SEZAZA-360389 format. One line per field, with one value per residue: residue in one letter; x, z, y of N, C-alpha, C, O in turn. Coordinates in nm, 3 decimals. Layout:
SEZAZA-360389
residuo	[a, ...];
n.x	[X, ...];
n.z	[Z, ...];
n.y	[Y, ...];
ca.x	[X, ...];
ca.z	[Z, ...];
ca.y	[Y, ...];
c.x	[X, ...];
c.z	[Z, ...];
c.y	[Y, ...];
o.x	[X, ...];
o.z	[Z, ...];
o.y	[Y, ...];
END
This chain:
SEZAZA-360389
residuo	[m, e, t, l, h, t, d, s, a, p, k, a, i, g, p, y, a, q, a, i, v, s, g, g, f, v, f, c, a, g, q, t, p, m, d, a, e, t, m, d, l, v, p, g, h, i, e, e, q, t, q, k, v, l, e, n, l, e, a, v, l, k, a, r, d, l, d, r, t, a, i, v, k, t, t, v, f, l, k, n, f, a, d, f, p, k, m, n, g, v, y, a, a, f, f, g, e, h, r, p, a, r, s, t, v, e, v, s, r, l, p, k, d, c, l, v, e, i, e, c, i, a, e, a, r];
n.x	[11.465, 11.331, 11.249, 11.050, 11.040, 10.912, 10.906, 10.743, 10.498, 10.204, 10.282, 10.283, 9.992, 9.974, 10.107, 10.281, 10.456, 10.517, 10.577, 10.702, 10.977, 11.016, 11.103, 11.126, 10.921, 10.730, 10.539, 10.290, 10.147, 9.804, 9.704, 9.565, 9.366, 9.543, 9.724, 10.071, 10.225, 10.055, 9.900, 9.630, 9.306, 9.258, 9.059, 8.741, 8.565, 8.505, 8.660, 8.878, 8.987, 9.058, 9.255, 9.454, 9.517, 9.629, 9.850, 9.988, 10.053, 10.227, 10.430, 10.538, 10.641, 10.837, 11.037, 11.182, 11.277, 11.083, 10.783, 10.435, 10.410, 10.527, 10.348, 10.165, 9.935, 9.641, 9.438, 9.132, 8.954, 8.639, 8.424, 8.166, 8.009, 7.871, 8.028, 8.201, 8.208, 8.307, 8.548, 8.675, 8.712, 8.906, 9.110, 9.161, 9.255, 9.486, 9.649, 9.662, 9.761, 9.865, 9.766, 9.713, 9.632, 9.328, 9.131, 8.821, 8.646, 8.366, 8.361, 8.272, 8.379, 8.653, 8.993, 8.999, 8.755, 8.760, 8.692, 8.805, 9.056, 9.363, 9.569, 9.877, 10.069, 10.386, 10.629, 10.961, 11.183];
n.z	[10.600, 10.771, 11.070, 11.147, 11.371, 11.549, 11.785, 11.730, 11.645, 11.762, 11.989, 11.925, 12.022, 12.069, 11.989, 11.753, 11.482, 11.411, 11.146, 10.869, 10.659, 10.354, 10.061, 9.898, 9.975, 10.220, 10.476, 10.653, 10.969, 11.074, 11.163, 11.428, 11.557, 11.768, 12.013, 12.013, 12.241, 12.471, 12.426, 12.406, 12.249, 11.999, 12.052, 11.898, 11.581, 11.289, 11.098, 11.240, 11.354, 11.126, 11.013, 11.212, 11.206, 10.947, 10.977, 11.170, 11.022, 10.834, 11.006, 11.081, 10.833, 10.801, 10.962, 10.794, 10.623, 10.440, 10.285, 10.249, 9.972, 9.896, 9.939, 9.809, 9.834, 10.027, 10.300, 10.431, 10.726, 10.842, 11.109, 11.066, 10.767, 10.679, 10.741, 10.534, 10.324, 10.467, 10.576, 10.335, 10.227, 10.399, 10.357, 10.079, 10.079, 10.232, 10.071, 9.833, 9.501, 9.476, 9.437, 9.585, 9.543, 9.683, 9.931, 10.098, 10.385, 10.592, 10.935, 11.231, 11.476, 11.613, 11.741, 12.070, 12.029, 11.823, 11.532, 11.283, 11.109, 10.942, 10.719, 10.537, 10.235, 10.125, 9.886, 9.925, 9.824];
n.y	[8.133, 8.408, 8.576, 8.852, 9.128, 9.402, 9.666, 9.870, 9.795, 9.619, 9.355, 9.002, 8.829, 8.568, 8.239, 8.315, 8.482, 8.830, 8.872, 8.681, 8.628, 8.481, 8.302, 8.532, 8.695, 8.879, 8.770, 8.890, 8.866, 8.889, 9.214, 9.397, 9.673, 9.774, 9.958, 9.981, 10.030, 10.024, 9.802, 9.811, 9.839, 10.087, 10.376, 10.443, 10.425, 10.221, 10.356, 10.477, 10.247, 10.096, 10.264, 10.249, 9.975, 9.952, 10.122, 9.976, 9.745, 9.859, 9.938, 9.694, 9.611, 9.805, 9.711, 9.562, 9.746, 9.827, 9.961, 10.053, 10.034, 9.800, 9.602, 9.334, 9.186, 9.182, 9.069, 9.135, 9.130, 9.168, 9.256, 9.332, 9.346, 9.563, 9.775, 9.798, 10.010, 10.238, 10.138, 10.083, 10.337, 10.452, 10.268, 10.302, 10.569, 10.536, 10.370, 10.512, 10.559, 10.307, 9.975, 9.698, 9.347, 9.217, 9.052, 9.042, 8.959, 8.878, 8.814, 8.628, 8.698, 8.883, 8.917, 9.050, 9.162, 9.352, 9.560, 9.523, 9.340, 9.305, 9.129, 9.084, 9.028, 9.096, 9.212, 9.114, 9.247];
ca.x	[11.347, 11.366, 11.138, 11.054, 10.976, 10.934, 10.831, 10.656, 10.367, 10.168, 10.345, 10.191, 9.917, 9.968, 10.233, 10.307, 10.546, 10.456, 10.594, 10.805, 11.030, 11.046, 11.078, 11.116, 10.801, 10.708, 10.405, 10.258, 10.032, 9.697, 9.717, 9.442, 9.385, 9.596, 9.837, 10.189, 10.276, 9.961, 9.832, 9.486, 9.245, 9.242, 8.917, 8.684, 8.483, 8.575, 8.761, 8.996, 9.046, 9.122, 9.377, 9.554, 9.559, 9.719, 9.974, 10.058, 10.112, 10.342, 10.536, 10.603, 10.719, 10.953, 11.142, 11.258, 11.300, 10.979, 10.666, 10.308, 10.420, 10.576, 10.237, 10.107, 9.805, 9.588, 9.311, 9.063, 8.852, 8.548, 8.323, 8.036, 8.032, 7.811, 8.137, 8.290, 8.233, 8.392, 8.681, 8.731, 8.756, 9.033, 9.204, 9.196, 9.337, 9.615, 9.729, 9.675, 9.759, 9.907, 9.646, 9.740, 9.518, 9.264, 9.011, 8.755, 8.546, 8.303, 8.384, 8.182, 8.446, 8.795, 9.060, 8.962, 8.629, 8.782, 8.604, 8.876, 9.191, 9.415, 9.699, 9.926, 10.189, 10.464, 10.750, 11.074, 11.274];
ca.z	[10.657, 10.868, 11.150, 11.170, 11.492, 11.581, 11.899, 11.678, 11.621, 11.876, 11.995, 11.900, 12.142, 12.064, 11.946, 11.611, 11.455, 11.344, 11.003, 10.826, 10.525, 10.291, 9.917, 9.835, 10.022, 10.363, 10.514, 10.778, 11.046, 11.083, 11.262, 11.481, 11.590, 11.903, 12.035, 12.040, 12.376, 12.576, 12.384, 12.413, 12.124, 11.984, 12.057, 11.774, 11.498, 11.186, 11.031, 11.326, 11.370, 10.999, 11.001, 11.304, 11.153, 10.834, 11.032, 11.235, 10.915, 10.778, 11.107, 11.069, 10.710, 10.820, 11.024, 10.680, 10.539, 10.337, 10.317, 10.193, 9.828, 9.876, 9.962, 9.686, 9.862, 10.163, 10.335, 10.530, 10.802, 10.902, 11.200, 11.008, 10.629, 10.659, 10.758, 10.417, 10.257, 10.550, 10.577, 10.201, 10.210, 10.471, 10.286, 9.953, 10.111, 10.281, 9.961, 9.722, 9.367, 9.487, 9.448, 9.602, 9.535, 9.815, 9.962, 10.218, 10.435, 10.721, 11.032, 11.345, 11.590, 11.596, 11.870, 12.156, 11.976, 11.736, 11.416, 11.160, 11.112, 10.805, 10.701, 10.403, 10.176, 10.058, 9.815, 10.015, 9.754];
ca.y	[8.197, 8.512, 8.626, 8.997, 9.178, 9.543, 9.718, 9.976, 9.734, 9.536, 9.224, 8.891, 8.790, 8.423, 8.177, 8.342, 8.594, 8.945, 8.846, 8.587, 8.651, 8.353, 8.295, 8.664, 8.765, 8.900, 8.727, 8.958, 8.817, 8.987, 9.320, 9.453, 9.814, 9.787, 10.047, 9.898, 10.053, 9.984, 9.679, 9.835, 9.880, 10.231, 10.412, 10.492, 10.340, 10.145, 10.438, 10.487, 10.114, 10.060, 10.343, 10.194, 9.845, 9.975, 10.177, 9.865, 9.663, 9.929, 9.935, 9.562, 9.613, 9.892, 9.629, 9.509, 9.863, 9.829, 10.040, 10.004, 10.008, 9.664, 9.509, 9.281, 9.123, 9.194, 9.006, 9.217, 9.059, 9.265, 9.203, 9.363, 9.387, 9.695, 9.871, 9.794, 10.139, 10.324, 10.077, 10.097, 10.476, 10.468, 10.180, 10.368, 10.685, 10.488, 10.315, 10.607, 10.497, 10.167, 9.891, 9.555, 9.256, 9.214, 8.976, 9.095, 8.865, 8.906, 8.706, 8.643, 8.760, 8.911, 8.932, 9.164, 9.215, 9.467, 9.566, 9.491, 9.286, 9.294, 9.065, 9.116, 8.969, 9.202, 9.172, 9.138, 9.338];
c.x	[11.393, 11.240, 11.156, 10.984, 11.010, 10.851, 10.736, 10.517, 10.333, 10.239, 10.239, 10.121, 9.895, 10.101, 10.257, 10.399, 10.467, 10.465, 10.709, 10.847, 11.071, 11.016, 11.060, 10.994, 10.803, 10.562, 10.374, 10.135, 9.926, 9.725, 9.579, 9.469, 9.431, 9.713, 9.956, 10.240, 10.184, 9.896, 9.681, 9.435, 9.237, 9.093, 8.869, 8.608, 8.568, 8.684, 8.890, 9.066, 9.117, 9.253, 9.487, 9.606, 9.660, 9.853, 10.056, 10.123, 10.237, 10.458, 10.611, 10.691, 10.845, 11.068, 11.231, 11.289, 11.206, 10.868, 10.545, 10.317, 10.474, 10.463, 10.176, 9.968, 9.767, 9.464, 9.254, 8.954, 8.768, 8.449, 8.183, 8.057, 7.965, 7.916, 8.227, 8.312, 8.326, 8.534, 8.749, 8.781, 8.890, 9.143, 9.253, 9.286, 9.477, 9.705, 9.746, 9.665, 9.802, 9.783, 9.683, 9.614, 9.458, 9.148, 8.953, 8.646, 8.489, 8.326, 8.296, 8.247, 8.593, 8.859, 9.022, 8.836, 8.647, 8.693, 8.670, 9.014, 9.237, 9.551, 9.747, 10.046, 10.257, 10.583, 10.870, 11.176, 11.415];
c.z	[10.768, 10.940, 11.171, 11.300, 11.507, 11.702, 11.857, 11.642, 11.741, 11.872, 11.970, 12.029, 12.145, 12.015, 11.796, 11.599, 11.395, 11.193, 10.982, 10.684, 10.470, 10.142, 9.849, 9.877, 10.173, 10.389, 10.652, 10.842, 11.049, 11.194, 11.302, 11.523, 11.734, 11.905, 12.077, 12.183, 12.484, 12.552, 12.403, 12.274, 12.118, 11.993, 11.919, 11.699, 11.391, 11.118, 11.113, 11.341, 11.242, 10.983, 11.089, 11.256, 11.040, 10.880, 11.100, 11.131, 10.859, 10.877, 11.102, 10.944, 10.723, 10.889, 10.917, 10.580, 10.419, 10.380, 10.244, 10.044, 9.797, 9.888, 9.829, 9.708, 10.006, 10.177, 10.450, 10.594, 10.874, 10.994, 11.142, 10.867, 10.596, 10.676, 10.635, 10.353, 10.337, 10.558, 10.443, 10.174, 10.278, 10.400, 10.158, 9.978, 10.155, 10.166, 9.845, 9.589, 9.368, 9.513, 9.462, 9.577, 9.676, 9.816, 10.089, 10.258, 10.567, 10.811, 11.155, 11.465, 11.560, 11.733, 11.941, 12.107, 11.893, 11.612, 11.287, 11.192, 10.967, 10.810, 10.559, 10.364, 10.100, 9.987, 9.903, 9.957, 9.800];
c.y	[8.292, 8.558, 8.776, 9.030, 9.326, 9.579, 9.829, 9.926, 9.647, 9.401, 9.117, 8.852, 8.639, 8.369, 8.192, 8.463, 8.709, 8.928, 8.748, 8.625, 8.515, 8.361, 8.429, 8.745, 8.780, 8.866, 8.786, 8.896, 8.927, 9.087, 9.368, 9.597, 9.836, 9.885, 9.961, 9.913, 9.998, 9.849, 9.688, 9.869, 10.031, 10.263, 10.456, 10.385, 10.272, 10.228, 10.447, 10.352, 10.070, 10.135, 10.285, 10.060, 9.864, 10.033, 10.067, 9.773, 9.729, 9.932, 9.802, 9.560, 9.698, 9.818, 9.565, 9.621, 9.868, 9.924, 9.982, 9.971, 9.869, 9.561, 9.466, 9.221, 9.150, 9.106, 9.087, 9.132, 9.163, 9.196, 9.223, 9.417, 9.520, 9.806, 9.879, 9.931, 10.231, 10.270, 10.101, 10.239, 10.502, 10.388, 10.248, 10.490, 10.643, 10.443, 10.412, 10.536, 10.351, 10.080, 9.743, 9.473, 9.246, 9.116, 9.037, 8.997, 8.915, 8.786, 8.731, 8.712, 8.776, 8.927, 9.061, 9.234, 9.343, 9.456, 9.521, 9.433, 9.274, 9.224, 9.100, 9.030, 9.081, 9.141, 9.209, 9.235, 9.318];
o.x	[11.482, 11.135, 11.264, 10.883, 11.122, 10.739, 10.657, 10.428, 10.423, 10.253, 10.120, 10.185, 9.808, 10.198, 10.254, 10.418, 10.361, 10.373, 10.799, 10.762, 11.150, 10.915, 10.985, 10.968, 10.868, 10.472, 10.425, 10.032, 9.957, 9.763, 9.488, 9.585, 9.367, 9.791, 9.944, 10.293, 10.230, 9.844, 9.612, 9.509, 9.212, 9.010, 8.948, 8.589, 8.691, 8.789, 8.999, 9.188, 9.225, 9.354, 9.602, 9.726, 9.764, 9.958, 10.179, 10.235, 10.339, 10.574, 10.733, 10.804, 10.948, 11.183, 11.341, 11.324, 11.246, 10.859, 10.553, 10.240, 10.468, 10.482, 10.140, 9.890, 9.850, 9.396, 9.318, 8.873, 8.819, 8.396, 8.093, 8.118, 7.999, 7.895, 8.321, 8.427, 8.413, 8.630, 8.867, 8.882, 8.978, 9.255, 9.373, 9.383, 9.575, 9.824, 9.838, 9.570, 9.777, 9.704, 9.684, 9.502, 9.528, 9.076, 9.027, 8.564, 8.556, 8.312, 8.252, 8.179, 8.653, 8.789, 9.013, 8.812, 8.561, 8.628, 8.602, 9.079, 9.158, 9.635, 9.668, 10.113, 10.194, 10.631, 10.880, 11.249, 11.506];
o.z	[10.847, 10.878, 11.209, 11.336, 11.480, 11.720, 11.938, 11.611, 11.815, 11.766, 11.991, 12.134, 12.216, 12.002, 11.721, 11.695, 11.335, 11.120, 11.064, 10.599, 10.530, 10.102, 9.752, 9.822, 10.244, 10.331, 10.753, 10.777, 11.029, 11.305, 11.219, 11.524, 11.811, 11.810, 12.166, 12.240, 12.579, 12.644, 12.415, 12.191, 12.220, 11.946, 11.835, 11.746, 11.404, 11.082, 11.059, 11.341, 11.248, 10.943, 11.046, 11.264, 11.038, 10.828, 11.089, 11.151, 10.838, 10.835, 11.116, 10.949, 10.664, 10.876, 10.947, 10.465, 10.309, 10.496, 10.185, 9.995, 9.682, 9.852, 9.746, 9.613, 10.096, 10.080, 10.553, 10.525, 10.957, 10.961, 11.164, 10.850, 10.496, 10.630, 10.633, 10.329, 10.279, 10.548, 10.438, 10.106, 10.219, 10.384, 10.131, 9.905, 10.120, 10.164, 9.765, 9.565, 9.272, 9.602, 9.363, 9.589, 9.776, 9.718, 10.178, 10.176, 10.643, 10.768, 11.178, 11.545, 11.491, 11.832, 11.880, 12.139, 11.893, 11.591, 11.191, 11.289, 10.880, 10.894, 10.474, 10.448, 10.022, 10.023, 9.949, 10.032, 9.752];
o.y	[8.260, 8.576, 8.821, 8.969, 9.369, 9.530, 9.877, 10.006, 9.606, 9.340, 9.140, 8.844, 8.589, 8.444, 8.094, 8.538, 8.689, 8.964, 8.735, 8.651, 8.442, 8.420, 8.439, 8.852, 8.704, 8.926, 8.739, 8.875, 9.045, 9.050, 9.377, 9.640, 9.908, 9.893, 9.877, 9.817, 9.934, 9.787, 9.587, 9.921, 10.096, 10.186, 10.499, 10.273, 10.267, 10.174, 10.428, 10.344, 10.011, 10.075, 10.273, 10.033, 9.798, 9.996, 10.064, 9.727, 9.664, 9.928, 9.799, 9.511, 9.667, 9.858, 9.519, 9.594, 9.908, 9.962, 9.874, 9.888, 9.825, 9.444, 9.550, 9.208, 9.143, 9.074, 9.105, 9.070, 9.238, 9.090, 9.142, 9.523, 9.584, 9.918, 9.960, 9.966, 10.295, 10.346, 10.135, 10.258, 10.566, 10.437, 10.251, 10.511, 10.708, 10.475, 10.394, 10.460, 10.278, 10.111, 9.670, 9.524, 9.264, 9.099, 9.080, 8.957, 8.985, 8.671, 8.844, 8.776, 8.693, 8.949, 9.168, 9.350, 9.431, 9.354, 9.485, 9.472, 9.237, 9.255, 9.140, 8.969, 9.152, 9.034, 9.323, 9.299, 9.386];
END
């Protein structure tokens, strides 16, 4: 088992790793729309927050020389499911033709009261 860490993504705000490599997969902890340098939420609505979350996930994967095309599964946590269409548009643009499996759920609250959090599983290659 290998622990991944990068300063290019927000540091963990609790007792967990940014990602763990095990059994041929990379298990990325949920990323929120935080700036890695300031640890503040990015300003904006669901579109800006979704873009930042996806960029943060990819930054973690880059610590293992991987990119978004290695992602096989995501779980999206939304504060408000009414934001699904806008989140989905940003998500689709980010992944392009690559289509990982996905689950999306509405939750009552997310860290720092952000609007979206996404975790992923990627192939370690």
